C-alpha positions as CSV (number, residue, x, y, z in Angstrom):
1,M,61.5,-4.6,-51.6
2,R,61.5,-8.3,-51.5
3,I,63.7,-8.0,-48.2
4,L,60.6,-6.5,-46.1
5,P,58.6,-9.8,-46.1
6,H,61.9,-11.7,-44.8
7,L,62.4,-9.1,-42.2
8,I,58.8,-9.5,-41.0
9,A,59.1,-13.3,-40.8
10,M,62.6,-13.1,-39.1
11,F,60.7,-11.1,-36.3
12,L,57.7,-13.3,-36.1
13,I,59.9,-16.6,-35.8
14,A,62.6,-15.6,-33.8
15,P,61.8,-12.4,-31.8
16,A,64.7,-12.8,-29.3
17,F,68.0,-13.1,-31.1
18,G,67.4,-16.2,-32.9
19,Q,65.2,-17.8,-30.3
20,P,62.0,-19.5,-31.2
21,L,58.3,-18.4,-30.1
22,S,57.9,-20.8,-27.0
23,A,54.5,-21.8,-26.3
24,P,52.8,-19.9,-23.1
25,P,52.9,-21.5,-19.9
26,L,50.4,-23.9,-19.5
27,S,47.7,-22.8,-16.9
28,P,46.6,-24.9,-14.0
29,Y,42.9,-24.7,-15.7
30,S,44.1,-26.2,-19.0
31,A,46.3,-29.0,-17.4
32,P,45.1,-32.3,-18.6
33,T,47.3,-34.5,-15.9
34,V,48.0,-34.2,-12.7
35,N,51.9,-33.6,-13.5
36,E,51.2,-31.1,-15.9
37,F,48.8,-29.2,-13.2
38,L,51.8,-29.6,-10.4
39,T,54.1,-27.9,-13.0
40,A,51.6,-25.1,-13.5
41,C,51.4,-24.5,-10.0
42,R,54.7,-23.6,-9.5
43,T,54.1,-20.9,-11.7
44,D,50.7,-19.8,-11.1
45,P,50.1,-20.8,-7.3
46,A,46.5,-18.5,-7.2
47,D,45.1,-20.2,-10.0
48,C,46.4,-23.6,-8.7
49,V,44.3,-23.1,-5.6
50,N,41.2,-22.0,-7.7
51,E,41.3,-24.9,-10.0
52,V,41.2,-27.2,-7.1
53,G,38.0,-25.5,-6.1
54,S,36.7,-25.7,-9.4
55,A,37.6,-29.4,-9.7
56,E,36.2,-30.2,-6.3
57,M,33.1,-28.6,-7.6
58,A,32.9,-30.4,-10.8
59,K,33.6,-34.0,-9.1
60,F,31.6,-33.5,-5.9
61,Q,29.1,-36.0,-5.0
62,F,26.7,-35.6,-1.9
63,D,27.6,-39.1,-0.5
64,G,29.2,-37.8,3.0
65,S,32.6,-38.9,2.1
66,L,34.6,-35.1,1.7
67,C,34.0,-33.3,5.0
68,L,36.1,-29.7,3.9
69,P,37.3,-28.0,7.2
70,S,37.6,-24.5,6.2
71,V,37.8,-22.2,3.2
72,D,41.6,-22.9,2.9
73,Y,41.2,-26.5,2.1
74,A,42.6,-26.5,-1.3
75,K,46.3,-25.3,-0.1
76,P,47.5,-28.8,0.8
77,V,46.3,-30.4,-2.5
78,P,49.2,-29.6,-4.6
79,D,51.9,-31.0,-1.7
80,W,49.6,-34.2,-1.2
81,L,49.5,-34.5,-5.5
82,Q,53.5,-34.3,-5.5
83,A,54.1,-36.6,-2.6
84,H,51.9,-39.2,-4.8
85,A,53.7,-39.8,-7.6
86,E,50.9,-42.7,-8.7
87,T,48.5,-39.6,-9.2
88,H,50.7,-38.0,-11.5
89,A,49.6,-39.7,-15.0
90,M,45.7,-39.0,-13.6
91,P,43.3,-36.7,-15.2
92,T,43.8,-33.5,-13.1
93,E,40.1,-33.4,-11.7
94,D,40.5,-37.0,-10.7
95,G,43.8,-36.5,-8.8
96,I,42.3,-33.3,-7.1
97,Y,39.4,-35.1,-6.1
98,L,41.5,-38.2,-4.7
99,A,43.5,-35.5,-2.6
100,L,40.6,-34.1,-1.5
101,K,38.7,-37.3,-0.5
102,S,42.3,-38.3,1.2
103,L,42.8,-35.4,3.0
104,Y,39.5,-34.7,4.1
105,P,37.4,-37.8,4.6
106,C,34.1,-37.7,6.8
107,K,34.9,-39.6,10.2
């Protein structure tokens, strides 16, 4: 039965009519750059908003430069990042924090 190992390999390598296995979609939590974060946000908006909160907590400094208006502060962040192409190559947390500081400066 030499054919059995070949059949098993065929199903593992090309399960859908000869298509190779694809990588799982990138999560907003694991996106290394803002660009990849924005790509992941299109498929997982809930985790996108949650990652904004995680990045804010990781980068927050008690220096009075950030004043969040409500619990919905994360929603405009992806749009702000999308509109600022200069952030797309930045590390995700840095870009998110820049967006938050730009959107919600203390006056």
